[in-house]
A tleap script that builds the chain and sets N, CA, C and O, in Angstrom:
source leaprc.protein.ff14SB
mol = sequence {
  NMET ILE GLN LYS ILE SER HIE ILE GLY ILE
  ALA VAL LYS ASN ILE ASP GLU VAL LEU PRO
  TYR TYR GLU LYS SER LEU GLY MET LYS CYS
  THR ALA ARG GLU GLU VAL ALA SER GLN LYS
  VAL LYS VAL ALA PHE PHE PRO VAL GLY ASP
  THR ARG ILE GLU LEU LEU GLU PRO THR SER
  PRO GLU SER PRO ILE ALA LYS PHE LEU GLU
  GLN LYS GLY GLU GLY ILE HIE HIE ILE ALA
  PHE ASP THR ASP ASN ILE GLU ASP GLN LEU
  LYS ASN ALA LYS GLU SER GLY VAL ARG LEU
  ILE ASN GLU THR PRO ILE PRO GLY ALA HIE
  GLY MET GLN VAL ALA PHE LEU HIE PRO LYS
  SER THR PHE GLY VAL LEU THR GLU LEU CYS
  ALA GLU PRO LYS HIE CHIE
}
set mol.1.N position { 183.400 -103.959 64.527 }
set mol.1.CA position { 183.194 -102.422 63.901 }
set mol.1.C position { 183.806 -102.220 62.731 }
set mol.1.O position { 184.795 -102.918 62.509 }
set mol.2.N position { 183.475 -101.451 61.935 }
set mol.2.CA position { 184.154 -100.877 60.762 }
set mol.2.C position { 185.483 -100.043 61.329 }
set mol.2.O position { 185.414 -99.252 62.270 }
set mol.3.N position { 186.463 -100.294 60.743 }
set mol.3.CA position { 187.697 -99.925 61.037 }
set mol.3.C position { 188.253 -98.704 60.257 }
set mol.3.O position { 188.652 -97.645 60.741 }
set mol.4.N position { 188.193 -99.098 58.831 }
set mol.4.CA position { 188.485 -98.005 57.766 }
set mol.4.C position { 187.983 -98.334 56.230 }
set mol.4.O position { 187.387 -99.387 56.005 }
set mol.5.N position { 188.197 -97.584 55.410 }
set mol.5.CA position { 188.043 -98.130 54.079 }
set mol.5.C position { 189.105 -98.831 53.714 }
set mol.5.O position { 190.224 -98.320 53.693 }
set mol.6.N position { 188.881 -100.060 53.389 }
set mol.6.CA position { 189.967 -100.962 52.855 }
set mol.6.C position { 190.334 -100.619 51.451 }
set mol.6.O position { 191.453 -100.180 51.183 }
set mol.7.N position { 189.451 -100.802 50.591 }
set mol.7.CA position { 189.722 -100.324 49.249 }
set mol.7.C position { 188.445 -99.960 48.366 }
set mol.7.O position { 187.327 -100.307 48.746 }
set mol.8.N position { 188.604 -99.357 47.355 }
set mol.8.CA position { 187.522 -99.129 46.381 }
set mol.8.C position { 187.588 -99.933 45.127 }
set mol.8.O position { 188.572 -99.734 44.415 }
set mol.9.N position { 186.738 -100.775 44.753 }
set mol.9.CA position { 186.975 -101.685 43.627 }
set mol.9.C position { 186.360 -101.014 42.327 }
set mol.9.O position { 185.271 -100.441 42.353 }
set mol.10.N position { 187.190 -101.137 41.120 }
set mol.10.CA position { 186.817 -100.517 40.001 }
set mol.10.C position { 186.868 -101.615 38.951 }
set mol.10.O position { 187.884 -102.310 38.961 }
set mol.11.N position { 185.950 -101.874 38.067 }
set mol.11.CA position { 185.528 -102.860 37.277 }
set mol.11.C position { 186.395 -102.360 35.955 }
set mol.11.O position { 186.389 -101.164 35.665 }
set mol.12.N position { 187.057 -103.212 35.252 }
set mol.12.CA position { 187.822 -102.839 34.069 }
set mol.12.C position { 187.801 -103.964 33.311 }
set mol.12.O position { 187.742 -105.094 33.795 }
set mol.13.N position { 187.862 -103.639 31.755 }
set mol.13.CA position { 187.893 -104.902 30.844 }
set mol.13.C position { 189.204 -105.656 30.556 }
set mol.13.O position { 189.284 -106.791 30.086 }
set mol.14.N position { 190.269 -104.807 30.929 }
set mol.14.CA position { 191.544 -105.265 30.808 }
set mol.14.C position { 192.357 -104.565 31.743 }
set mol.14.O position { 192.439 -103.348 31.575 }
set mol.15.N position { 193.051 -105.141 32.809 }
set mol.15.CA position { 193.962 -104.389 33.684 }
set mol.15.C position { 195.104 -103.788 32.873 }
set mol.15.O position { 195.460 -102.614 32.971 }
set mol.16.N position { 195.736 -104.846 31.929 }
set mol.16.CA position { 196.936 -104.224 31.371 }
set mol.16.C position { 196.677 -103.015 30.625 }
set mol.16.O position { 197.603 -102.205 30.578 }
set mol.17.N position { 195.539 -102.719 30.002 }
set mol.17.CA position { 195.269 -101.394 29.316 }
set mol.17.C position { 195.068 -100.141 30.386 }
set mol.17.O position { 195.360 -98.966 30.165 }
set mol.18.N position { 194.566 -100.622 31.451 }
set mol.18.CA position { 194.313 -99.549 32.403 }
set mol.18.C position { 195.444 -99.063 33.412 }
set mol.18.O position { 195.404 -97.977 33.992 }
set mol.19.N position { 196.436 -99.984 33.544 }
set mol.19.CA position { 197.602 -99.886 34.417 }
set mol.19.C position { 198.399 -98.382 34.035 }
set mol.19.O position { 198.684 -97.603 34.945 }
set mol.20.N position { 198.672 -98.119 32.812 }
set mol.20.CA position { 199.386 -97.061 32.390 }
set mol.20.C position { 198.707 -95.707 32.887 }
set mol.20.O position { 199.450 -94.754 33.121 }
set mol.21.N position { 197.380 -95.581 33.054 }
set mol.21.CA position { 196.509 -94.480 33.472 }
set mol.21.C position { 197.025 -94.377 35.023 }
set mol.21.O position { 197.499 -93.302 35.388 }
set mol.22.N position { 196.957 -95.292 35.796 }
set mol.22.CA position { 197.247 -95.361 37.184 }
set mol.22.C position { 198.807 -94.935 37.548 }
set mol.22.O position { 199.159 -94.104 38.386 }
set mol.23.N position { 199.588 -95.688 36.736 }
set mol.23.CA position { 200.956 -95.637 36.999 }
set mol.23.C position { 201.716 -94.371 36.315 }
set mol.23.O position { 202.573 -93.755 36.948 }
set mol.24.N position { 201.386 -94.052 35.110 }
set mol.24.CA position { 202.004 -92.880 34.369 }
set mol.24.C position { 201.277 -91.657 34.636 }
set mol.24.O position { 201.895 -90.690 35.081 }
set mol.25.N position { 199.986 -91.590 34.407 }
set mol.25.CA position { 199.073 -90.260 34.425 }
set mol.25.C position { 198.988 -89.907 36.044 }
set mol.25.O position { 199.161 -88.735 36.378 }
set mol.26.N position { 198.730 -90.883 37.018 }
set mol.26.CA position { 198.542 -90.472 38.297 }
set mol.26.C position { 199.887 -90.693 39.068 }
set mol.26.O position { 200.005 -90.161 40.172 }
set mol.27.N position { 200.851 -91.402 38.585 }
set mol.27.CA position { 202.031 -91.685 39.374 }
set mol.27.C position { 201.993 -92.695 40.583 }
set mol.27.O position { 202.788 -92.712 41.523 }
set mol.28.N position { 200.841 -93.596 40.365 }
set mol.28.CA position { 200.833 -94.392 41.504 }
set mol.28.C position { 201.568 -95.799 41.208 }
set mol.28.O position { 202.034 -96.105 40.111 }
set mol.29.N position { 201.590 -96.472 42.179 }
set mol.29.CA position { 202.454 -97.851 41.994 }
set mol.29.C position { 201.617 -98.970 42.106 }
set mol.29.O position { 200.982 -99.045 43.158 }
set mol.30.N position { 201.447 -99.945 41.193 }
set mol.30.CA position { 200.777 -101.155 41.417 }
set mol.30.C position { 201.802 -102.152 42.338 }
set mol.30.O position { 202.932 -102.507 42.002 }
set mol.31.N position { 201.193 -102.454 43.413 }
set mol.31.CA position { 201.931 -103.486 44.449 }
set mol.31.C position { 201.607 -104.769 44.630 }
set mol.31.O position { 202.248 -105.564 45.317 }
set mol.32.N position { 200.493 -105.023 43.947 }
set mol.32.CA position { 200.248 -106.466 44.158 }
set mol.32.C position { 199.170 -106.771 42.872 }
set mol.32.O position { 198.393 -105.931 42.417 }
set mol.33.N position { 199.300 -108.070 42.433 }
set mol.33.CA position { 198.344 -108.614 41.327 }
set mol.33.C position { 198.106 -110.104 41.698 }
set mol.33.O position { 199.034 -110.870 41.957 }
set mol.34.N position { 196.840 -110.444 41.705 }
set mol.34.CA position { 196.428 -111.895 41.787 }
set mol.34.C position { 195.194 -112.092 41.132 }
set mol.34.O position { 194.469 -111.212 40.667 }
set mol.35.N position { 194.973 -113.545 41.131 }
set mol.35.CA position { 193.790 -114.028 40.666 }
set mol.35.C position { 192.945 -114.630 41.869 }
set mol.35.O position { 193.264 -115.525 42.651 }
set mol.36.N position { 191.803 -113.902 41.796 }
set mol.36.CA position { 190.707 -114.518 42.922 }
set mol.36.C position { 189.819 -115.575 42.339 }
set mol.36.O position { 188.794 -115.192 41.774 }
set mol.37.N position { 190.087 -116.898 42.405 }
set mol.37.CA position { 189.394 -117.782 41.714 }
set mol.37.C position { 187.660 -117.813 42.236 }
set mol.37.O position { 186.733 -118.053 41.463 }
set mol.38.N position { 187.502 -117.504 43.750 }
set mol.38.CA position { 186.321 -117.509 43.994 }
set mol.38.C position { 185.329 -116.644 43.511 }
set mol.38.O position { 184.128 -116.912 43.523 }
set mol.39.N position { 185.948 -115.347 42.978 }
set mol.39.CA position { 185.165 -114.335 42.398 }
set mol.39.C position { 185.394 -114.364 40.851 }
set mol.39.O position { 184.801 -113.501 40.204 }
set mol.40.N position { 186.183 -115.253 40.187 }
set mol.40.CA position { 186.443 -115.300 38.773 }
set mol.40.C position { 186.849 -113.881 38.242 }
set mol.40.O position { 186.388 -113.323 37.245 }
set mol.41.N position { 187.832 -113.395 39.132 }
set mol.41.CA position { 188.513 -112.112 38.583 }
set mol.41.C position { 190.055 -112.202 38.861 }
set mol.41.O position { 190.567 -112.878 39.753 }
set mol.42.N position { 190.744 -111.375 37.912 }
set mol.42.CA position { 192.102 -110.782 38.284 }
set mol.42.C position { 192.059 -109.564 39.000 }
set mol.42.O position { 191.102 -108.827 38.764 }
set mol.43.N position { 192.979 -109.171 39.900 }
set mol.43.CA position { 192.961 -107.884 40.541 }
set mol.43.C position { 194.319 -107.234 40.612 }
set mol.43.O position { 195.279 -107.996 40.733 }
set mol.44.N position { 194.527 -106.013 40.559 }
set mol.44.CA position { 195.691 -105.039 40.852 }
set mol.44.C position { 195.211 -104.304 41.886 }
set mol.44.O position { 194.019 -104.030 42.024 }
set mol.45.N position { 196.249 -103.907 42.760 }
set mol.45.CA position { 196.132 -103.045 43.880 }
set mol.45.C position { 197.130 -101.832 43.823 }
set mol.45.O position { 198.300 -101.976 43.469 }
set mol.46.N position { 196.591 -100.635 44.194 }
set mol.46.CA position { 197.346 -99.352 44.069 }
set mol.46.C position { 197.039 -98.863 45.616 }
set mol.46.O position { 195.888 -98.593 45.959 }
set mol.47.N position { 198.068 -98.776 46.451 }
set mol.47.CA position { 197.895 -98.045 47.765 }
set mol.47.C position { 197.768 -96.604 47.706 }
set mol.47.O position { 198.586 -95.926 47.084 }
set mol.48.N position { 196.867 -96.146 48.272 }
set mol.48.CA position { 196.731 -94.625 48.471 }
set mol.48.C position { 196.549 -94.229 49.981 }
set mol.48.O position { 195.415 -94.189 50.457 }
set mol.49.N position { 197.564 -93.962 50.672 }
set mol.49.CA position { 197.319 -93.754 51.957 }
set mol.49.C position { 197.070 -95.296 52.789 }
set mol.49.O position { 197.669 -96.326 52.477 }
set mol.50.N position { 196.200 -95.204 53.743 }
set mol.50.CA position { 195.795 -96.381 54.228 }
set mol.50.C position { 194.797 -97.376 53.477 }
set mol.50.O position { 194.486 -98.500 53.869 }
set mol.51.N position { 194.341 -96.710 52.271 }
set mol.51.CA position { 193.386 -97.252 51.359 }
set mol.51.C position { 193.917 -97.659 50.100 }
set mol.51.O position { 194.961 -97.140 49.704 }
set mol.52.N position { 193.335 -98.518 49.425 }
set mol.52.CA position { 193.813 -99.151 48.050 }
set mol.52.C position { 192.713 -98.942 47.135 }
set mol.52.O position { 191.525 -98.858 47.448 }
set mol.53.N position { 193.276 -98.855 45.829 }
set mol.53.CA position { 192.289 -98.816 44.674 }
set mol.53.C position { 192.557 -100.199 44.063 }
set mol.53.O position { 193.701 -100.596 43.841 }
set mol.54.N position { 191.457 -100.912 43.801 }
set mol.54.CA position { 191.488 -102.215 43.252 }
set mol.54.C position { 190.823 -102.339 41.994 }
set mol.54.O position { 189.615 -102.155 41.850 }
set mol.55.N position { 191.747 -102.703 40.936 }
set mol.55.CA position { 191.181 -102.920 39.523 }
set mol.55.C position { 190.784 -104.539 39.555 }
set mol.55.O position { 191.445 -105.445 40.063 }
set mol.56.N position { 189.573 -104.626 38.897 }
set mol.56.CA position { 188.991 -105.865 38.851 }
set mol.56.C position { 188.721 -106.365 37.363 }
set mol.56.O position { 187.913 -105.682 36.734 }
set mol.57.N position { 189.225 -107.352 36.776 }
set mol.57.CA position { 188.976 -107.688 35.508 }
set mol.57.C position { 188.668 -109.082 35.475 }
set mol.57.O position { 189.345 -109.957 36.014 }
set mol.58.N position { 187.435 -109.284 34.706 }
set mol.58.CA position { 186.760 -110.707 34.985 }
set mol.58.C position { 187.577 -111.755 34.103 }
set mol.58.O position { 188.045 -111.447 33.007 }
set mol.59.N position { 187.709 -113.007 34.666 }
set mol.59.CA position { 188.414 -114.251 34.058 }
set mol.59.C position { 187.264 -115.079 33.359 }
set mol.59.O position { 187.590 -116.089 32.735 }
set mol.60.N position { 186.142 -114.765 33.418 }
set mol.60.CA position { 184.884 -115.877 32.847 }
set mol.60.C position { 183.816 -115.045 32.682 }
set mol.60.O position { 183.512 -114.169 33.492 }
set mol.61.N position { 183.219 -115.285 31.641 }
set mol.61.CA position { 181.905 -114.515 31.368 }
set mol.61.C position { 180.879 -114.554 32.581 }
set mol.61.O position { 180.142 -113.607 32.852 }
set mol.62.N position { 180.915 -115.886 33.361 }
set mol.62.CA position { 180.077 -115.942 34.481 }
set mol.62.C position { 180.567 -115.070 35.527 }
set mol.62.O position { 179.792 -114.930 36.473 }
set mol.63.N position { 181.775 -114.391 35.591 }
set mol.63.CA position { 182.111 -113.491 36.824 }
set mol.63.C position { 181.029 -112.209 36.910 }
set mol.63.O position { 180.540 -111.516 36.018 }
set mol.64.N position { 180.867 -112.195 38.362 }
set mol.64.CA position { 179.949 -110.989 38.483 }
set mol.64.C position { 180.655 -109.770 37.891 }
set mol.64.O position { 179.880 -108.944 37.408 }
set mol.65.N position { 181.752 -109.522 37.833 }
set mol.65.CA position { 182.642 -108.277 37.076 }
set mol.65.C position { 182.145 -108.447 35.487 }
set mol.65.O position { 181.899 -107.419 34.855 }
set mol.66.N position { 182.029 -109.488 34.978 }
set mol.66.CA position { 181.679 -109.529 33.669 }
set mol.66.C position { 180.298 -108.930 33.419 }
set mol.66.O position { 180.033 -108.180 32.479 }
set mol.67.N position { 179.359 -109.383 34.453 }
set mol.67.CA position { 177.930 -109.131 34.163 }
set mol.67.C position { 177.874 -107.526 34.575 }
set mol.67.O position { 177.018 -106.871 33.981 }
set mol.68.N position { 178.629 -106.898 35.446 }
set mol.68.CA position { 178.675 -105.585 35.813 }
set mol.68.C position { 178.971 -104.784 34.571 }
set mol.68.O position { 178.269 -103.852 34.181 }
set mol.69.N position { 180.197 -105.270 33.911 }
set mol.69.CA position { 180.713 -104.300 32.707 }
set mol.69.C position { 179.630 -104.631 31.774 }
set mol.69.O position { 179.311 -103.652 31.098 }
set mol.70.N position { 178.900 -105.798 31.495 }
set mol.70.CA position { 178.064 -105.640 30.505 }
set mol.70.C position { 176.656 -104.659 30.721 }
set mol.70.O position { 176.011 -104.227 29.766 }
set mol.71.N position { 176.374 -104.445 31.892 }
set mol.71.CA position { 175.214 -103.724 32.338 }
set mol.71.C position { 175.686 -102.283 32.371 }
set mol.71.O position { 175.066 -101.429 31.738 }
set mol.72.N position { 176.863 -101.953 33.153 }
set mol.72.CA position { 177.031 -100.556 33.454 }
set mol.72.C position { 178.347 -100.036 32.796 }
set mol.72.O position { 178.556 -98.823 32.804 }
set mol.73.N position { 179.241 -100.888 32.228 }
set mol.73.CA position { 180.460 -100.497 31.792 }
set mol.73.C position { 181.591 -100.245 32.733 }
set mol.73.O position { 181.411 -100.494 33.925 }
set mol.74.N position { 182.715 -99.785 32.333 }
set mol.74.CA position { 183.888 -99.599 33.385 }
set mol.74.C position { 183.450 -98.615 34.437 }
set mol.74.O position { 182.696 -97.673 34.197 }
set mol.75.N position { 183.999 -98.904 35.695 }
set mol.75.CA position { 183.781 -97.938 36.702 }
set mol.75.C position { 183.637 -98.443 38.142 }
set mol.75.O position { 183.840 -99.626 38.416 }
set mol.76.N position { 183.285 -97.532 39.057 }
set mol.76.CA position { 183.378 -97.862 40.336 }
set mol.76.C position { 182.436 -99.105 40.652 }
set mol.76.O position { 181.223 -99.025 40.456 }
set mol.77.N position { 183.009 -100.204 41.124 }
set mol.77.CA position { 182.156 -101.486 41.486 }
set mol.77.C position { 181.497 -101.606 42.910 }
set mol.77.O position { 180.333 -101.822 43.247 }
set mol.78.N position { 182.626 -101.396 43.611 }
set mol.78.CA position { 182.205 -101.602 45.324 }
set mol.78.C position { 183.104 -100.860 46.089 }
set mol.78.O position { 184.215 -100.519 45.684 }
set mol.79.N position { 182.571 -100.566 47.358 }
set mol.79.CA position { 183.620 -99.976 48.392 }
set mol.79.C position { 183.661 -100.959 49.354 }
set mol.79.O position { 182.643 -101.630 49.522 }
set mol.80.N position { 184.816 -101.212 50.136 }
set mol.80.CA position { 185.163 -102.221 50.969 }
set mol.80.C position { 185.659 -101.650 52.265 }
set mol.80.O position { 186.504 -100.756 52.272 }
set mol.81.N position { 185.157 -102.142 53.339 }
set mol.81.CA position { 185.340 -101.758 54.626 }
set mol.81.C position { 186.156 -102.840 55.540 }
set mol.81.O position { 185.730 -103.979 55.730 }
set mol.82.N position { 187.304 -102.377 56.048 }
set mol.82.CA position { 187.824 -103.394 56.966 }
set mol.82.C position { 187.060 -103.499 58.423 }
set mol.82.O position { 186.763 -102.439 58.973 }
set mol.83.N position { 186.794 -104.516 58.944 }
set mol.83.CA position { 186.035 -104.818 60.132 }
set mol.83.C position { 186.874 -105.684 61.065 }
set mol.83.O position { 187.725 -106.438 60.593 }
set mol.84.N position { 186.665 -105.599 62.328 }
set mol.84.CA position { 187.539 -106.324 63.322 }
set mol.84.C position { 186.727 -107.750 63.617 }
set mol.84.O position { 187.219 -108.762 64.116 }
set mol.85.N position { 185.289 -107.550 63.156 }
set mol.85.CA position { 184.600 -108.895 63.381 }
set mol.85.C position { 183.610 -109.136 62.393 }
set mol.85.O position { 182.478 -108.719 62.637 }
set mol.86.N position { 183.864 -109.861 61.087 }
set mol.86.CA position { 183.148 -109.896 60.141 }
set mol.86.C position { 181.717 -110.681 60.413 }
set mol.86.O position { 180.689 -110.451 59.775 }
set mol.87.N position { 181.827 -111.542 61.360 }
set mol.87.CA position { 180.573 -112.276 61.620 }
set mol.87.C position { 179.596 -111.579 62.284 }
set mol.87.O position { 178.418 -111.794 62.000 }
set mol.88.N position { 179.980 -110.559 63.356 }
set mol.88.CA position { 179.168 -109.679 63.937 }
set mol.88.C position { 178.636 -108.769 63.060 }
set mol.88.O position { 177.445 -108.465 63.115 }
set mol.89.N position { 179.382 -108.310 62.269 }
set mol.89.CA position { 179.039 -107.083 61.149 }
set mol.89.C position { 178.130 -107.637 60.217 }
set mol.89.O position { 177.223 -106.922 59.792 }
set mol.90.N position { 178.258 -108.962 59.790 }
set mol.90.CA position { 177.126 -109.465 59.033 }
set mol.90.C position { 175.736 -109.800 59.843 }
set mol.90.O position { 174.622 -109.561 59.378 }
set mol.91.N position { 175.943 -110.304 60.935 }
set mol.91.CA position { 174.777 -110.503 61.808 }
set mol.91.C position { 173.945 -109.162 61.967 }
set mol.91.O position { 172.720 -109.149 61.852 }
set mol.92.N position { 174.668 -108.087 62.227 }
set mol.92.CA position { 174.101 -106.704 62.617 }
set mol.92.C position { 173.487 -106.300 61.406 }
set mol.92.O position { 172.329 -105.891 61.493 }
set mol.93.N position { 174.122 -106.337 60.109 }
set mol.93.CA position { 173.543 -105.955 58.982 }
set mol.93.C position { 172.234 -106.715 58.524 }
set mol.93.O position { 171.336 -106.086 57.966 }
set mol.94.N position { 172.146 -107.890 58.730 }
set mol.94.CA position { 171.097 -108.641 58.469 }
set mol.94.C position { 169.963 -108.402 59.521 }
set mol.94.O position { 168.774 -108.363 59.206 }
set mol.95.N position { 170.385 -108.262 60.670 }
set mol.95.CA position { 169.280 -108.045 61.743 }
set mol.95.C position { 168.721 -106.619 61.533 }
set mol.95.O position { 167.674 -106.300 62.096 }
set mol.96.N position { 169.387 -105.750 60.739 }
set mol.96.CA position { 168.853 -104.406 60.509 }
set mol.96.C position { 168.193 -104.312 59.281 }
set mol.96.O position { 167.826 -103.199 58.906 }
set mol.97.N position { 167.946 -105.462 58.480 }
set mol.97.CA position { 167.096 -105.520 57.316 }
set mol.97.C position { 167.997 -105.505 55.938 }
set mol.97.O position { 167.451 -105.438 54.836 }
set mol.98.N position { 169.400 -105.571 56.096 }
set mol.98.CA position { 170.171 -105.609 54.712 }
set mol.98.C position { 170.152 -107.128 54.329 }
set mol.98.O position { 170.294 -108.124 55.039 }
set mol.99.N position { 169.921 -106.988 52.914 }
set mol.99.CA position { 170.240 -108.405 52.154 }
set mol.99.C position { 171.624 -108.567 52.112 }
set mol.99.O position { 172.415 -107.639 51.945 }
set mol.100.N position { 171.975 -109.937 52.288 }
set mol.100.CA position { 173.360 -110.171 52.323 }
set mol.100.C position { 173.453 -111.149 51.225 }
set mol.100.O position { 172.666 -112.076 51.035 }
set mol.101.N position { 174.713 -110.792 50.368 }
set mol.101.CA position { 175.062 -111.759 49.162 }
set mol.101.C position { 175.696 -112.873 49.882 }
set mol.101.O position { 175.343 -113.985 49.491 }
set mol.102.N position { 176.531 -112.837 50.820 }
set mol.102.CA position { 177.338 -113.681 51.512 }
set mol.102.C position { 176.773 -113.995 52.954 }
set mol.102.O position { 176.951 -113.087 53.765 }
set mol.103.N position { 176.193 -115.004 53.366 }
set mol.103.CA position { 175.745 -115.160 54.692 }
set mol.103.C position { 176.911 -115.404 55.605 }
set mol.103.O position { 176.859 -115.086 56.793 }
set mol.104.N position { 178.048 -116.011 55.015 }
set mol.104.CA position { 179.356 -116.299 55.669 }
set mol.104.C position { 180.462 -115.734 54.843 }
set mol.104.O position { 180.390 -115.458 53.645 }
set mol.105.N position { 181.409 -115.608 55.563 }
set mol.105.CA position { 182.592 -114.790 54.704 }
set mol.105.C position { 183.196 -116.168 53.704 }
set mol.105.O position { 183.132 -117.376 53.931 }
set mol.106.N position { 183.734 -115.485 52.641 }
set mol.106.CA position { 184.472 -116.438 51.553 }
set mol.106.C position { 185.906 -115.632 51.525 }
set mol.106.O position { 186.133 -114.511 51.981 }
set mol.107.N position { 186.746 -116.469 50.901 }
set mol.107.CA position { 188.175 -116.105 50.651 }
set mol.107.C position { 188.221 -115.036 49.636 }
set mol.107.O position { 187.604 -115.100 48.573 }
set mol.108.N position { 188.982 -114.038 50.001 }
set mol.108.CA position { 189.241 -112.950 48.970 }
set mol.108.C position { 190.629 -112.658 48.709 }
set mol.108.O position { 191.511 -113.376 49.180 }
set mol.109.N position { 190.914 -111.535 47.907 }
set mol.109.CA position { 192.417 -111.323 47.647 }
set mol.109.C position { 193.182 -111.043 48.999 }
set mol.109.O position { 192.566 -110.589 49.963 }
set mol.110.N position { 194.332 -111.279 49.050 }
set mol.110.CA position { 195.401 -111.093 50.048 }
set mol.110.C position { 194.989 -112.038 51.331 }
set mol.110.O position { 195.249 -111.676 52.479 }
set mol.111.N position { 194.377 -113.184 51.064 }
set mol.111.CA position { 194.028 -114.085 52.107 }
set mol.111.C position { 192.930 -113.602 53.116 }
set mol.111.O position { 192.729 -114.167 54.191 }
set mol.112.N position { 192.211 -112.461 52.657 }
set mol.112.CA position { 191.222 -111.877 53.632 }
set mol.112.C position { 190.075 -112.718 53.595 }
set mol.112.O position { 189.855 -113.535 52.701 }
set mol.113.N position { 189.269 -112.482 54.688 }
set mol.113.CA position { 187.834 -113.119 54.755 }
set mol.113.C position { 187.121 -111.879 54.121 }
set mol.113.O position { 187.393 -110.740 54.500 }
set mol.114.N position { 186.170 -112.145 53.110 }
set mol.114.CA position { 185.134 -111.126 52.679 }
set mol.114.C position { 183.829 -111.542 52.634 }
set mol.114.O position { 183.591 -112.750 52.610 }
set mol.115.N position { 182.820 -110.618 52.619 }
set mol.115.CA position { 181.416 -110.919 52.392 }
set mol.115.C position { 180.715 -109.577 51.970 }
set mol.115.O position { 180.989 -108.508 52.514 }
set mol.116.N position { 179.710 -109.720 50.875 }
set mol.116.CA position { 179.046 -108.623 50.196 }
set mol.116.C position { 177.820 -108.468 50.687 }
set mol.116.O position { 177.133 -109.445 50.986 }
set mol.117.N position { 177.406 -107.231 50.827 }
set mol.117.CA position { 175.960 -106.838 51.070 }
set mol.117.C position { 175.330 -106.448 49.794 }
set mol.117.O position { 175.992 -105.906 48.908 }
set mol.118.N position { 173.970 -106.727 49.662 }
set mol.118.CA position { 173.542 -106.452 48.293 }
set mol.118.C position { 173.122 -104.978 47.973 }
set mol.118.O position { 172.429 -104.388 48.801 }
set mol.119.N position { 173.482 -104.385 46.881 }
set mol.119.CA position { 173.230 -103.025 46.659 }
set mol.119.C position { 171.739 -102.753 46.697 }
set mol.119.O position { 171.386 -101.618 47.016 }
set mol.120.N position { 170.879 -103.613 46.426 }
set mol.120.CA position { 169.513 -103.293 46.541 }
set mol.120.C position { 169.064 -102.853 48.013 }
set mol.120.O position { 168.168 -102.042 48.245 }
set mol.121.N position { 169.675 -103.383 48.771 }
set mol.121.CA position { 169.429 -102.884 50.234 }
set mol.121.C position { 170.614 -101.904 50.873 }
set mol.121.O position { 170.589 -101.650 52.077 }
set mol.122.N position { 171.540 -101.423 50.101 }
set mol.122.CA position { 172.511 -100.418 50.568 }
set mol.122.C position { 172.428 -99.276 49.748 }
set mol.122.O position { 173.451 -98.658 49.457 }
set mol.123.N position { 171.159 -98.883 49.287 }
set mol.123.CA position { 171.091 -97.731 48.404 }
set mol.123.C position { 172.092 -97.536 47.347 }
set mol.123.O position { 172.704 -96.488 47.139 }
set mol.124.N position { 172.216 -98.731 46.644 }
set mol.124.CA position { 172.722 -98.757 45.386 }
set mol.124.C position { 174.445 -98.954 45.376 }
set mol.124.O position { 175.097 -99.010 44.334 }
set mol.125.N position { 174.978 -99.037 46.627 }
set mol.125.CA position { 176.400 -99.290 46.652 }
set mol.125.C position { 176.659 -100.636 46.974 }
set mol.125.O position { 176.426 -100.981 48.133 }
set mol.126.N position { 177.149 -101.567 46.074 }
set mol.126.CA position { 177.742 -102.827 46.583 }
set mol.126.C position { 178.833 -102.505 47.553 }
set mol.126.O position { 179.758 -101.712 47.376 }
set mol.127.N position { 178.565 -103.303 48.696 }
set mol.127.CA position { 179.443 -103.018 49.981 }
set mol.127.C position { 180.071 -104.459 50.266 }
set mol.127.O position { 179.444 -105.512 50.144 }
set mol.128.N position { 181.395 -104.347 50.662 }
set mol.128.CA position { 182.298 -105.403 50.895 }
set mol.128.C position { 182.657 -105.060 52.348 }
set mol.128.O position { 182.933 -103.938 52.772 }
set mol.129.N position { 182.605 -106.306 53.102 }
set mol.129.CA position { 183.161 -106.299 54.284 }
set mol.129.C position { 184.510 -107.142 54.270 }
set mol.129.O position { 184.456 -108.268 53.775 }
set mol.130.N position { 185.651 -106.699 54.752 }
set mol.130.CA position { 186.832 -107.502 54.752 }
set mol.130.C position { 187.423 -107.685 56.282 }
set mol.130.O position { 187.389 -106.781 57.118 }
set mol.131.N position { 187.951 -108.958 56.506 }
set mol.131.CA position { 188.757 -109.050 57.774 }
set mol.131.C position { 189.698 -110.061 57.705 }
set mol.131.O position { 189.571 -111.057 56.992 }
set mol.132.N position { 190.812 -109.789 58.561 }
set mol.132.CA position { 191.893 -110.595 58.633 }
set mol.132.C position { 191.317 -112.261 58.767 }
set mol.132.O position { 190.299 -112.385 59.448 }
set mol.133.N position { 191.781 -113.266 58.289 }
set mol.133.CA position { 191.454 -114.358 58.672 }
set mol.133.C position { 191.640 -114.740 60.048 }
set mol.133.O position { 192.646 -114.312 60.614 }
set mol.134.N position { 190.832 -115.478 60.681 }
set mol.134.CA position { 191.139 -115.882 62.218 }
set mol.134.C position { 192.032 -117.091 62.105 }
set mol.134.O position { 191.703 -118.043 61.397 }
set mol.135.N position { 193.186 -117.069 62.809 }
set mol.135.CA position { 194.102 -118.111 62.992 }
set mol.135.C position { 193.722 -118.938 64.234 }
set mol.135.O position { 193.648 -118.400 65.339 }
set mol.136.N position { 193.501 -120.147 64.062 }
set mol.136.CA position { 193.154 -121.067 65.162 }
set mol.136.C position { 194.127 -121.790 65.837 }
set mol.136.O position { 193.808 -122.551 66.750 }
savepdb mol mol.pdb
quit
């Protein structure tokens, strides 16, 4: 089941140029920065209550974020939901007719398991599912 909104992803051309807006203008604090090689992006996180804002900067022209910036410019890229069972969530979405970008979870930021649902079948909202990795 969906537990909460994990984060809202925002595509930016350059995290360093955008940080002052969040830190100085809004008074938020960047608590984590990392590179997510599987998605060819650098990310920066700002907690807001139980949710986070995630800035995404492409590290390669082949990055999905680079393509997004080219087509739409900077702005909201995706909404991510925490789920307690990502496999069941994906299975349910697929059975209900949603097109999956990821049939199985892939590694995301913070060591999370993530999977994306295609915006063409989610009414224009790129949707990410996130789950804590299962420890065997």
